[in-house]
N, CA, C and O atoms as a CHARMM CRD file, in Angstrom:
* protein
*
  340
    1    1 MET  N     -3.30100  23.24800 -36.50900 PROA 1      0.00000
    2    1 MET  CA    -2.91600  23.02200 -34.70000 PROA 1      0.00000
    3    1 MET  C     -2.00900  24.23100 -34.86000 PROA 1      0.00000
    4    1 MET  O     -2.84000  24.98800 -35.36400 PROA 1      0.00000
    5    2 SER  N     -1.50900  24.55400 -34.82800 PROA 2      0.00000
    6    2 SER  CA    -0.61900  26.11800 -35.37600 PROA 2      0.00000
    7    2 SER  C     -2.31500  27.37800 -34.29400 PROA 2      0.00000
    8    2 SER  O     -2.08700  28.31000 -33.52300 PROA 2      0.00000
    9    3 GLY  N     -3.61800  26.89400 -34.67000 PROA 3      0.00000
   10    3 GLY  CA    -4.49700  27.33700 -34.17100 PROA 3      0.00000
   11    3 GLY  C     -4.12700  26.91200 -32.53900 PROA 3      0.00000
   12    3 GLY  O     -3.25900  27.68300 -32.12800 PROA 3      0.00000
   13    4 PHE  N     -4.45400  26.10900 -31.70500 PROA 4      0.00000
   14    4 PHE  CA    -3.99700  25.28100 -30.49500 PROA 4      0.00000
   15    4 PHE  C     -2.87200  26.47100 -30.31200 PROA 4      0.00000
   16    4 PHE  O     -3.32800  27.47300 -29.76100 PROA 4      0.00000
   17    5 PHE  N     -1.47000  26.53600 -30.68200 PROA 5      0.00000
   18    5 PHE  CA    -0.43400  26.68800 -30.13300 PROA 5      0.00000
   19    5 PHE  C     -0.81100  28.56900 -29.76000 PROA 5      0.00000
   20    5 PHE  O     -0.32800  29.33100 -28.92300 PROA 5      0.00000
   21    6 GLN  N     -1.42400  28.68300 -30.37500 PROA 6      0.00000
   22    6 GLN  CA    -2.03800  30.35700 -30.49400 PROA 6      0.00000
   23    6 GLN  C     -3.26500  30.33100 -28.77800 PROA 6      0.00000
   24    6 GLN  O     -3.22400  30.95100 -27.71500 PROA 6      0.00000
   25    7 LEU  N     -4.09300  29.39100 -29.28900 PROA 7      0.00000
   26    7 LEU  CA    -4.79600  29.86600 -28.20900 PROA 7      0.00000
   27    7 LEU  C     -3.98700  28.98900 -26.88600 PROA 7      0.00000
   28    7 LEU  O     -4.67500  28.08700 -26.40600 PROA 7      0.00000
   29    8 LEU  N     -2.51100  29.19900 -26.23500 PROA 8      0.00000
   30    8 LEU  CA    -2.60500  28.38300 -25.89600 PROA 8      0.00000
   31    8 LEU  C     -1.21600  29.90300 -24.92000 PROA 8      0.00000
   32    8 LEU  O     -0.74900  30.19600 -23.82000 PROA 8      0.00000
   33    9 ARG  N     -1.19900  30.39700 -26.58500 PROA 9      0.00000
   34    9 ARG  CA     0.30900  31.87500 -25.81700 PROA 9      0.00000
   35    9 ARG  C     -0.71800  32.70800 -25.14900 PROA 9      0.00000
   36    9 ARG  O     -0.28700  33.42800 -24.24800 PROA 9      0.00000
   37   10 LYS  N     -2.63700  32.78700 -25.53200 PROA 10     0.00000
   38   10 LYS  CA    -3.91500  33.23700 -25.46300 PROA 10     0.00000
   39   10 LYS  C     -4.21300  33.46500 -24.20700 PROA 10     0.00000
   40   10 LYS  O     -4.28800  34.49300 -23.53400 PROA 10     0.00000
   41   11 ARG  N     -4.41100  32.07900 -23.94100 PROA 11     0.00000
   42   11 ARG  CA    -5.03400  31.28300 -22.18500 PROA 11     0.00000
   43   11 ARG  C     -3.84200  30.61200 -21.95100 PROA 11     0.00000
   44   11 ARG  O     -3.67200  29.78000 -22.84200 PROA 11     0.00000
   45   12 LYS  N     -2.64500  30.61700 -20.86600 PROA 12     0.00000
   46   12 LYS  CA    -1.79200  31.08200 -20.52400 PROA 12     0.00000
   47   12 LYS  C     -2.22400  29.15400 -19.52900 PROA 12     0.00000
   48   12 LYS  O     -1.54400  28.13200 -19.61800 PROA 12     0.00000
   49   13 GLU  N     -3.60400  29.36800 -18.66900 PROA 13     0.00000
   50   13 GLU  CA    -3.80400  28.89400 -17.21700 PROA 13     0.00000
   51   13 GLU  C     -4.57300  27.88300 -18.13700 PROA 13     0.00000
   52   13 GLU  O     -4.94400  26.89300 -17.50800 PROA 13     0.00000
   53   14 LEU  N     -4.79800  27.88100 -19.03400 PROA 14     0.00000
   54   14 LEU  CA    -5.39800  26.70800 -20.02800 PROA 14     0.00000
   55   14 LEU  C     -4.11200  25.54700 -20.14500 PROA 14     0.00000
   56   14 LEU  O     -4.39700  24.35000 -20.09800 PROA 14     0.00000
   57   15 ILE  N     -2.58300  26.03000 -20.31000 PROA 15     0.00000
   58   15 ILE  CA    -2.14400  24.72900 -20.29900 PROA 15     0.00000
   59   15 ILE  C     -1.67000  24.30200 -18.59400 PROA 15     0.00000
   60   15 ILE  O     -1.63600  25.50300 -18.32900 PROA 15     0.00000
   61   16 PRO  N     -1.34600  23.74400 -17.46000 PROA 16     0.00000
   62   16 PRO  CA    -1.66400  23.26600 -16.86500 PROA 16     0.00000
   63   16 PRO  C     -2.76000  22.46900 -16.64000 PROA 16     0.00000
   64   16 PRO  O     -2.35400  21.38500 -16.22100 PROA 16     0.00000
   65   17 LEU  N     -3.86700  22.49100 -16.71300 PROA 17     0.00000
   66   17 LEU  CA    -4.84200  21.82800 -17.67500 PROA 17     0.00000
   67   17 LEU  C     -4.84500  20.52800 -18.94000 PROA 17     0.00000
   68   17 LEU  O     -5.61300  19.56900 -18.87500 PROA 17     0.00000
   69   18 ILE  N     -3.99800  20.69600 -19.87800 PROA 18     0.00000
   70   18 ILE  CA    -4.50700  20.04900 -20.35700 PROA 18     0.00000
   71   18 ILE  C     -2.77900  19.02300 -20.32800 PROA 18     0.00000
   72   18 ILE  O     -2.40200  18.16200 -21.12300 PROA 18     0.00000
   73   19 GLY  N     -2.18600  19.49000 -19.28900 PROA 19     0.00000
   74   19 GLY  CA    -0.78000  18.96600 -19.17700 PROA 19     0.00000
   75   19 GLY  C     -1.21700  17.70200 -17.55100 PROA 19     0.00000
   76   19 GLY  O     -1.14800  16.48200 -17.40500 PROA 19     0.00000
   77   20 PHE  N     -1.39100  18.17600 -17.17900 PROA 20     0.00000
   78   20 PHE  CA    -2.94500  16.92500 -15.90300 PROA 20     0.00000
   79   20 PHE  C     -3.93500  16.05500 -16.98700 PROA 20     0.00000
   80   20 PHE  O     -3.95400  14.84400 -16.76700 PROA 20     0.00000
   81   21 MET  N     -4.82700  16.57800 -18.22800 PROA 21     0.00000
   82   21 MET  CA    -5.24700  15.53000 -18.75000 PROA 21     0.00000
   83   21 MET  C     -4.33500  14.68300 -19.44300 PROA 21     0.00000
   84   21 MET  O     -4.20600  13.61100 -18.85100 PROA 21     0.00000
   85   22 ALA  N     -3.75400  14.76000 -20.33100 PROA 22     0.00000
   86   22 ALA  CA    -2.49000  14.62200 -20.77100 PROA 22     0.00000
   87   22 ALA  C     -2.15300  13.55100 -20.18100 PROA 22     0.00000
   88   22 ALA  O     -1.82200  12.56200 -20.83600 PROA 22     0.00000
   89   23 LEU  N     -2.17900  13.55300 -18.74800 PROA 23     0.00000
   90   23 LEU  CA    -0.76300  13.01200 -17.96700 PROA 23     0.00000
   91   23 LEU  C     -2.09500  11.30500 -17.56600 PROA 23     0.00000
   92   23 LEU  O     -1.83800  10.10200 -17.51000 PROA 23     0.00000
   93   24 ALA  N     -3.42800  12.08100 -17.38200 PROA 24     0.00000
   94   24 ALA  CA    -4.47200  11.02400 -17.33300 PROA 24     0.00000
   95   24 ALA  C     -4.26900  10.55200 -18.46400 PROA 24     0.00000
   96   24 ALA  O     -3.74900   9.49800 -18.09800 PROA 24     0.00000
   97   25 ALA  N     -4.26700  10.49700 -19.55400 PROA 25     0.00000
   98   25 ALA  CA    -4.72700   9.43400 -20.49000 PROA 25     0.00000
   99   25 ALA  C     -4.32000   8.76000 -20.67000 PROA 25     0.00000
  100   25 ALA  O     -4.76600   7.78300 -21.27100 PROA 25     0.00000
  101   26 VAL  N     -2.61300   9.00100 -19.99700 PROA 26     0.00000
  102   26 VAL  CA    -0.54100   8.12200 -20.56700 PROA 26     0.00000
  103   26 VAL  C     -1.36800   7.36800 -19.21700 PROA 26     0.00000
  104   26 VAL  O     -0.44400   6.56000 -19.30300 PROA 26     0.00000
  105   27 GLY  N     -2.01100   6.98400 -18.34100 PROA 27     0.00000
  106   27 GLY  CA    -1.90800   6.45100 -16.71700 PROA 27     0.00000
  107   27 GLY  C     -3.16500   6.33500 -18.15700 PROA 27     0.00000
  108   27 GLY  O     -3.02400   6.70400 -19.32300 PROA 27     0.00000
  109   28 ALA  N     -3.99200   5.87900 -17.68500 PROA 28     0.00000
  110   28 ALA  CA    -5.30400   5.71600 -18.06200 PROA 28     0.00000
  111   28 ALA  C     -4.76700   4.61600 -19.50900 PROA 28     0.00000
  112   28 ALA  O     -4.46400   3.44100 -19.30500 PROA 28     0.00000
  113   29 SER  N     -4.74900   4.89400 -20.13300 PROA 29     0.00000
  114   29 SER  CA    -3.85600   3.27500 -21.12700 PROA 29     0.00000
  115   29 SER  C     -3.13900   3.35000 -20.68000 PROA 29     0.00000
  116   29 SER  O     -2.90800   4.22700 -21.51300 PROA 29     0.00000
  117   30 SER  N     -2.11200   3.34600 -19.91100 PROA 30     0.00000
  118   30 SER  CA    -0.74400   2.27200 -20.38500 PROA 30     0.00000
  119   30 SER  C     -1.45400   0.98400 -19.09700 PROA 30     0.00000
  120   30 SER  O     -1.34700  -0.24100 -19.15500 PROA 30     0.00000
  121   31 ALA  N     -2.26200   1.95100 -17.86800 PROA 31     0.00000
  122   31 ALA  CA    -3.02300   1.06900 -17.35700 PROA 31     0.00000
  123   31 ALA  C     -3.47000  -0.26300 -17.95100 PROA 31     0.00000
  124   31 ALA  O     -3.14300  -1.43100 -17.74200 PROA 31     0.00000
  125   32 SER  N     -4.38400   0.37000 -18.81200 PROA 32     0.00000
  126   32 SER  CA    -4.89400  -0.38400 -19.73800 PROA 32     0.00000
  127   32 SER  C     -4.41500  -1.90200 -19.98400 PROA 32     0.00000
  128   32 SER  O     -4.93200  -2.95500 -19.61100 PROA 32     0.00000
  129   33 ILE  N     -3.05400  -1.61600 -20.86900 PROA 33     0.00000
  130   33 ILE  CA    -1.77900  -2.36800 -21.54600 PROA 33     0.00000
  131   33 ILE  C     -1.15200  -3.12400 -20.77300 PROA 33     0.00000
  132   33 ILE  O     -0.42400  -4.06400 -21.09100 PROA 33     0.00000
  133   34 TYR  N     -1.47700  -2.64100 -19.45100 PROA 34     0.00000
  134   34 TYR  CA    -0.26000  -3.48300 -18.54900 PROA 34     0.00000
  135   34 TYR  C     -1.29600  -4.65200 -18.31300 PROA 34     0.00000
  136   34 TYR  O     -0.87300  -5.79400 -18.48900 PROA 34     0.00000
  137   35 PHE  N     -2.70500  -4.46600 -17.90600 PROA 35     0.00000
  138   35 PHE  CA    -3.88900  -4.95800 -17.05200 PROA 35     0.00000
  139   35 PHE  C     -4.03600  -6.40300 -18.12000 PROA 35     0.00000
  140   35 PHE  O     -4.38700  -7.57200 -17.96500 PROA 35     0.00000
  141   36 LEU  N     -3.51600  -5.49900 -19.32700 PROA 36     0.00000
  142   36 LEU  CA    -4.55200  -6.06800 -20.98300 PROA 36     0.00000
  143   36 LEU  C     -3.39300  -8.11700 -20.60400 PROA 36     0.00000
  144   36 LEU  O     -3.69900  -9.30300 -20.73500 PROA 36     0.00000
  145   37 PHE  N     -2.48100  -7.56800 -20.26600 PROA 37     0.00000
  146   37 PHE  CA    -0.98000  -8.22800 -20.86000 PROA 37     0.00000
  147   37 PHE  C     -0.69000  -9.13500 -19.80300 PROA 37     0.00000
  148   37 PHE  O     -0.40800 -10.28900 -20.12400 PROA 37     0.00000
  149   38 THR  N     -0.70700  -8.83000 -18.63100 PROA 38     0.00000
  150   38 THR  CA    -0.33200  -9.34800 -17.66100 PROA 38     0.00000
  151   38 THR  C     -0.86800 -10.29000 -16.51400 PROA 38     0.00000
  152   38 THR  O     -0.24500 -11.02800 -15.75100 PROA 38     0.00000
  153   39 LYS  N     -3.15300  -9.85800 -16.71400 PROA 39     0.00000
  154   39 LYS  CA    -3.15900 -10.70400 -15.94000 PROA 39     0.00000
  155   39 LYS  C     -4.22200 -11.73500 -16.59600 PROA 39     0.00000
  156   39 LYS  O     -4.95600 -11.93400 -17.56400 PROA 39     0.00000
  157   40 GLN  N     -4.06200 -11.91500 -16.15900 PROA 40     0.00000
  158   40 GLN  CA    -4.95100 -14.43200 -16.37400 PROA 40     0.00000
  159   40 GLN  C     -6.67300 -14.81600 -17.27800 PROA 40     0.00000
  160   40 GLN  O     -7.27900 -15.65500 -17.94500 PROA 40     0.00000
  161   41 ASP  N     -6.77200 -13.29400 -16.56500 PROA 41     0.00000
  162   41 ASP  CA    -8.26800 -13.29900 -16.18300 PROA 41     0.00000
  163   41 ASP  C     -9.25300 -11.93600 -17.30100 PROA 41     0.00000
  164   41 ASP  O    -10.44100 -11.62000 -17.23700 PROA 41     0.00000
  165   42 ILE  N     -8.27800 -11.47600 -18.12000 PROA 42     0.00000
  166   42 ILE  CA    -8.79200 -10.86600 -19.65700 PROA 42     0.00000
  167   42 ILE  C     -8.22900 -11.78400 -20.57100 PROA 42     0.00000
  168   42 ILE  O     -7.18300 -12.27900 -20.99000 PROA 42     0.00000
  169   43 ILE  N    -10.65500 -11.72800 -20.75800 PROA 43     0.00000
  170   43 ILE  CA   -10.11900 -13.23400 -22.16100 PROA 43     0.00000
  171   43 ILE  C     -9.78300 -12.19100 -23.31800 PROA 43     0.00000
  172   43 ILE  O    -10.72600 -11.40700 -23.43200 PROA 43     0.00000
  173   44 LEU  N     -8.61700 -11.88700 -24.33100 PROA 44     0.00000
  174   44 LEU  CA    -8.88200 -11.71400 -25.63400 PROA 44     0.00000
  175   44 LEU  C     -9.92800 -12.26500 -27.06300 PROA 44     0.00000
  176   44 LEU  O    -10.82100 -11.85200 -27.80300 PROA 44     0.00000
  177   45 ASN  N     -9.03200 -13.54000 -26.78800 PROA 45     0.00000
  178   45 ASN  CA   -10.75400 -14.79600 -27.46200 PROA 45     0.00000
  179   45 ASN  C    -10.74000 -15.64700 -27.57000 PROA 45     0.00000
  180   45 ASN  O     -9.83200 -16.42900 -27.85500 PROA 45     0.00000
  181   46 LYS  N    -12.28500 -15.82800 -27.27100 PROA 46     0.00000
  182   46 LYS  CA   -12.40000 -16.27600 -26.54300 PROA 46     0.00000
  183   46 LYS  C    -13.66400 -18.23600 -27.19700 PROA 46     0.00000
  184   46 LYS  O    -14.40700 -19.08700 -26.70800 PROA 46     0.00000
  185   47 SER  N    -13.03600 -17.83000 -28.51400 PROA 47     0.00000
  186   47 SER  CA   -13.15800 -19.02400 -29.35700 PROA 47     0.00000
  187   47 SER  C    -12.34300 -19.69700 -28.68800 PROA 47     0.00000
  188   47 SER  O    -12.89500 -20.69400 -28.22400 PROA 47     0.00000
  189   48 SER  N    -10.75400 -19.57300 -28.29100 PROA 48     0.00000
  190   48 SER  CA   -10.30200 -20.72000 -28.77800 PROA 48     0.00000
  191   48 SER  C     -9.99000 -21.52100 -27.15800 PROA 48     0.00000
  192   48 SER  O     -9.69200 -22.68100 -26.87100 PROA 48     0.00000
  193   49 ASN  N    -10.19000 -20.44600 -26.43200 PROA 49     0.00000
  194   49 ASN  CA   -10.87000 -20.48900 -24.52400 PROA 49     0.00000
  195   49 ASN  C    -12.00300 -20.32700 -24.07200 PROA 49     0.00000
  196   49 ASN  O    -12.66500 -19.34200 -23.74600 PROA 49     0.00000
  197   50 PRO  N    -12.14700 -21.30400 -24.08200 PROA 50     0.00000
  198   50 PRO  CA   -13.61500 -20.97200 -23.61100 PROA 50     0.00000
  199   50 PRO  C    -14.18900 -21.45200 -21.59300 PROA 50     0.00000
  200   50 PRO  O    -15.30700 -21.48500 -21.08100 PROA 50     0.00000
  201   51 GLU  N    -13.46000 -21.59900 -21.28800 PROA 51     0.00000
  202   51 GLU  CA   -13.33100 -21.42100 -20.35300 PROA 51     0.00000
  203   51 GLU  C    -12.33400 -21.20200 -19.55300 PROA 51     0.00000
  204   51 GLU  O    -11.83500 -22.20500 -19.04300 PROA 51     0.00000
  205   52 PRO  N    -11.82200 -20.02500 -19.24700 PROA 52     0.00000
  206   52 PRO  CA   -10.20600 -19.35900 -18.85500 PROA 52     0.00000
  207   52 PRO  C    -10.05600 -19.59100 -17.45900 PROA 52     0.00000
  208   52 PRO  O     -8.99400 -19.57400 -16.83700 PROA 52     0.00000
  209   53 TRP  N    -11.91800 -19.94900 -16.72700 PROA 53     0.00000
  210   53 TRP  CA   -10.90300 -19.74900 -15.55800 PROA 53     0.00000
  211   53 TRP  C    -10.11600 -20.73000 -15.15200 PROA 53     0.00000
  212   53 TRP  O     -9.14700 -20.41900 -14.45900 PROA 53     0.00000
  213   54 GLU  N    -10.42700 -22.63600 -15.60700 PROA 54     0.00000
  214   54 GLU  CA    -9.51100 -23.69500 -15.41200 PROA 54     0.00000
  215   54 GLU  C     -7.83600 -23.42800 -15.22400 PROA 54     0.00000
  216   54 GLU  O     -7.00200 -24.13100 -14.65200 PROA 54     0.00000
  217   55 ARG  N     -7.60400 -21.46100 -16.30000 PROA 55     0.00000
  218   55 ARG  CA    -6.02100 -21.61300 -16.42800 PROA 55     0.00000
  219   55 ARG  C     -5.87500 -21.23300 -15.36900 PROA 55     0.00000
  220   55 ARG  O     -5.01200 -21.98800 -14.92200 PROA 55     0.00000
  221   56 VAL  N     -6.24100 -20.26000 -14.29700 PROA 56     0.00000
  222   56 VAL  CA    -6.12200 -19.67600 -13.19500 PROA 56     0.00000
  223   56 VAL  C     -5.21300 -19.43700 -12.66700 PROA 56     0.00000
  224   56 VAL  O     -5.49100 -18.52000 -11.89500 PROA 56     0.00000
  225   57 ASP  N     -4.54400 -19.61300 -12.60900 PROA 57     0.00000
  226   57 ASP  CA    -3.06100 -20.62900 -11.38800 PROA 57     0.00000
  227   57 ASP  C     -3.47800 -20.11500  -9.66900 PROA 57     0.00000
  228   57 ASP  O     -2.82700 -19.11200  -9.37600 PROA 57     0.00000
  229   58 PRO  N     -4.31400 -20.54600  -8.63500 PROA 58     0.00000
  230   58 PRO  CA    -4.65700 -20.31300  -7.85300 PROA 58     0.00000
  231   58 PRO  C     -3.46000 -19.56800  -6.71100 PROA 58     0.00000
  232   58 PRO  O     -3.62800 -18.73000  -5.82500 PROA 58     0.00000
  233   59 ASN  N     -2.19800 -20.30600  -7.19600 PROA 59     0.00000
  234   59 ASN  CA    -1.28900 -19.19300  -6.46700 PROA 59     0.00000
  235   59 ASN  C     -0.77500 -17.75600  -6.47900 PROA 59     0.00000
  236   59 ASN  O     -0.18700 -17.04400  -5.66500 PROA 59     0.00000
  237   60 LYS  N     -1.36500 -17.57000  -8.08800 PROA 60     0.00000
  238   60 LYS  CA     0.01300 -15.62200  -8.17500 PROA 60     0.00000
  239   60 LYS  C     -2.28400 -15.40300  -8.10100 PROA 60     0.00000
  240   60 LYS  O     -3.29800 -15.99700  -8.46900 PROA 60     0.00000
  241   61 PRO  N     -1.71000 -13.72500  -7.11700 PROA 61     0.00000
  242   61 PRO  CA    -2.62800 -13.53100  -6.63000 PROA 61     0.00000
  243   61 PRO  C     -3.28300 -12.27300  -8.52200 PROA 61     0.00000
  244   61 PRO  O     -2.82800 -11.98300  -9.62800 PROA 61     0.00000
  245   62 GLN  N     -4.18200 -12.08500  -7.91700 PROA 62     0.00000
  246   62 GLN  CA    -4.86100 -12.16800  -9.02400 PROA 62     0.00000
  247   62 GLN  C     -5.03900  -9.92300  -8.91900 PROA 62     0.00000
  248   62 GLN  O     -4.88300  -9.16200  -9.87400 PROA 62     0.00000
  249   63 LYS  N     -5.36600  -9.54300  -7.53500 PROA 63     0.00000
  250   63 LYS  CA    -5.54800  -8.44000  -8.09300 PROA 63     0.00000
  251   63 LYS  C     -4.32700  -7.36000  -7.27900 PROA 63     0.00000
  252   63 LYS  O     -3.22700  -7.75500  -6.89500 PROA 63     0.00000
  253   64 LEU  N     -4.65400  -6.47000  -7.19600 PROA 64     0.00000
  254   64 LEU  CA    -3.65000  -5.24100  -7.17700 PROA 64     0.00000
  255   64 LEU  C     -2.77200  -5.32500  -5.42900 PROA 64     0.00000
  256   64 LEU  O     -1.67200  -5.76000  -5.08800 PROA 64     0.00000
  257   65 LEU  N     -3.39100  -4.97300  -5.01600 PROA 65     0.00000
  258   65 LEU  CA    -3.41600  -5.24800  -3.53400 PROA 65     0.00000
  259   65 LEU  C     -3.97700  -6.27900  -2.78300 PROA 65     0.00000
  260   65 LEU  O     -5.20600  -6.34100  -2.75200 PROA 65     0.00000
  261   66 THR  N     -3.17800  -7.27100  -2.04600 PROA 66     0.00000
  262   66 THR  CA    -3.56300  -8.63700  -1.38400 PROA 66     0.00000
  263   66 THR  C     -3.04700  -9.07900  -0.29200 PROA 66     0.00000
  264   66 THR  O     -1.98300  -9.65000  -0.05200 PROA 66     0.00000
  265   67 ILE  N     -4.49100  -8.53500   0.76800 PROA 67     0.00000
  266   67 ILE  CA    -3.77600  -9.00100   1.79700 PROA 67     0.00000
  267   67 ILE  C     -3.54800 -10.22000   2.51800 PROA 67     0.00000
  268   67 ILE  O     -4.53400 -10.55200   3.17500 PROA 67     0.00000
  269   68 ASN  N     -2.53000 -11.02100   2.61000 PROA 68     0.00000
  270   68 ASN  CA    -2.89900 -12.94200   3.88900 PROA 68     0.00000
  271   68 ASN  C     -3.63100 -13.71300   3.24000 PROA 68     0.00000
  272   68 ASN  O     -4.56200 -14.35000   3.73100 PROA 68     0.00000
  273   69 GLN  N     -2.99100 -13.75300   1.06900 PROA 69     0.00000
  274   69 GLN  CA    -3.92400 -14.73600   0.63200 PROA 69     0.00000
  275   69 GLN  C     -3.57800 -15.93700   0.63600 PROA 69     0.00000
  276   69 GLN  O     -2.46500 -16.13900   0.15200 PROA 69     0.00000
  277   70 GLN  N     -4.53100 -17.45300   1.28100 PROA 70     0.00000
  278   70 GLN  CA    -4.73400 -18.32900   1.24500 PROA 70     0.00000
  279   70 GLN  C     -5.48100 -19.03700   0.11600 PROA 70     0.00000
  280   70 GLN  O     -6.66700 -18.83300  -0.14200 PROA 70     0.00000
  281   71 TRP  N     -4.81200 -19.74900  -0.43000 PROA 71     0.00000
  282   71 TRP  CA    -5.85800 -20.73700  -1.75800 PROA 71     0.00000
  283   71 TRP  C     -5.49600 -22.10000  -0.14300 PROA 71     0.00000
  284   71 TRP  O     -4.66300 -22.34100   0.73200 PROA 71     0.00000
  285   72 LYS  N     -7.16800 -22.71000  -0.82900 PROA 72     0.00000
  286   72 LYS  CA    -6.99900 -24.22500   0.06100 PROA 72     0.00000
  287   72 LYS  C     -8.07300 -24.92000  -1.08700 PROA 72     0.00000
  288   72 LYS  O     -9.10900 -24.26800  -1.22200 PROA 72     0.00000
  289   73 PRO  N     -7.92000 -26.65200  -2.27000 PROA 73     0.00000
  290   73 PRO  CA    -8.36800 -26.48100  -3.09900 PROA 73     0.00000
  291   73 PRO  C     -9.77500 -26.87200  -2.30400 PROA 73     0.00000
  292   73 PRO  O     -9.79300 -27.21700  -1.12300 PROA 73     0.00000
  293   74 VAL  N    -11.02900 -26.75200  -3.20800 PROA 74     0.00000
  294   74 VAL  CA   -11.52200 -27.23900  -2.15900 PROA 74     0.00000
  295   74 VAL  C    -12.06700 -28.76500  -2.72700 PROA 74     0.00000
  296   74 VAL  O    -12.29400 -29.14200  -3.87700 PROA 74     0.00000
  297   75 GLU  N    -12.17900 -29.48500  -1.38600 PROA 75     0.00000
  298   75 GLU  CA   -12.25700 -30.92400  -1.93200 PROA 75     0.00000
  299   75 GLU  C    -13.59200 -31.47600  -2.77000 PROA 75     0.00000
  300   75 GLU  O    -13.44500 -32.52700  -3.39300 PROA 75     0.00000
  301   76 GLU  N    -14.85100 -30.82600  -2.80700 PROA 76     0.00000
  302   76 GLU  CA   -16.25900 -31.00500  -4.14400 PROA 76     0.00000
  303   76 GLU  C    -15.85100 -31.00500  -4.96600 PROA 76     0.00000
  304   76 GLU  O    -15.81100 -31.88900  -5.82200 PROA 76     0.00000
  305   77 LEU  N    -15.26800 -29.63800  -4.94200 PROA 77     0.00000
  306   77 LEU  CA   -14.67600 -29.37100  -6.85300 PROA 77     0.00000
  307   77 LEU  C    -14.10300 -29.90900  -7.60800 PROA 77     0.00000
  308   77 LEU  O    -14.44700 -30.22300  -8.74800 PROA 77     0.00000
  309   78 GLU  N    -12.18900 -30.27200  -6.53800 PROA 78     0.00000
  310   78 GLU  CA   -12.00800 -31.15200  -7.08700 PROA 78     0.00000
  311   78 GLU  C    -12.60800 -32.52100  -7.66900 PROA 78     0.00000
  312   78 GLU  O    -12.24000 -32.70900  -8.82800 PROA 78     0.00000
  313   79 ILE  N    -13.47500 -33.56500  -7.13200 PROA 79     0.00000
  314   79 ILE  CA   -14.39900 -34.36900  -7.75600 PROA 79     0.00000
  315   79 ILE  C    -14.65000 -33.77500  -8.24900 PROA 79     0.00000
  316   79 ILE  O    -14.16300 -34.26200  -9.27000 PROA 79     0.00000
  317   80 VAL  N    -15.07700 -32.94000  -8.56500 PROA 80     0.00000
  318   80 VAL  CA   -15.83400 -32.86600  -9.93400 PROA 80     0.00000
  319   80 VAL  C    -15.86000 -32.47600 -10.38800 PROA 80     0.00000
  320   80 VAL  O    -16.90600 -32.07000 -10.89400 PROA 80     0.00000
  321   81 LYS  N    -14.16800 -32.00800 -10.88100 PROA 81     0.00000
  322   81 LYS  CA   -13.27900 -31.64500 -12.02100 PROA 81     0.00000
  323   81 LYS  C    -13.29200 -32.34700 -12.93400 PROA 81     0.00000
  324   81 LYS  O    -13.73700 -32.38600 -14.08100 PROA 81     0.00000
  325   82 SER  N    -12.24000 -33.41700 -11.67500 PROA 82     0.00000
  326   82 SER  CA   -11.73500 -35.14700 -12.64600 PROA 82     0.00000
  327   82 SER  C    -13.08500 -36.35000 -12.73000 PROA 82     0.00000
  328   82 SER  O    -13.07300 -37.53300 -13.07200 PROA 82     0.00000
  329   83 LEU  N    -13.85900 -35.72900 -12.40300 PROA 83     0.00000
  330   83 LEU  CA   -15.38100 -36.58900 -12.82000 PROA 83     0.00000
  331   83 LEU  C    -15.81000 -36.60300 -13.80800 PROA 83     0.00000
  332   83 LEU  O    -16.25100 -37.62500 -14.33400 PROA 83     0.00000
  333   84 THR  N    -15.79100 -34.73700 -14.67500 PROA 84     0.00000
  334   84 THR  CA   -16.02900 -34.45100 -15.80500 PROA 84     0.00000
  335   84 THR  C    -14.71300 -34.78200 -17.11200 PROA 84     0.00000
  336   84 THR  O    -14.73300 -35.27400 -18.24000 PROA 84     0.00000
  337   85 LYS  N    -13.89700 -34.33700 -16.42200 PROA 85     0.00000
  338   85 LYS  CA   -12.56900 -35.12300 -17.68900 PROA 85     0.00000
  339   85 LYS  C    -12.42000 -36.33600 -17.62500 PROA 85     0.00000
  340   85 LYS  O    -11.62000 -36.90000 -18.37200 PROA 85     0.00000
């Protein structure tokens, strides 16, 4: 590890590059963890929930930015869903 710091002392122009790369890595990993635990369309255990689309709340937006989203149930799909249950 001391060799790494000696390299940084020798080549000071690498310090901003390493800083930006570390910031990008932290941002990507935090965004991944955020989406993993807050979004309903990501499946962690496929065996306990074989049909995850049945449990998605249609009133909650699934995108980062949603403009004028209005949800209306499709009558044909509701009929099929009631017949299959």
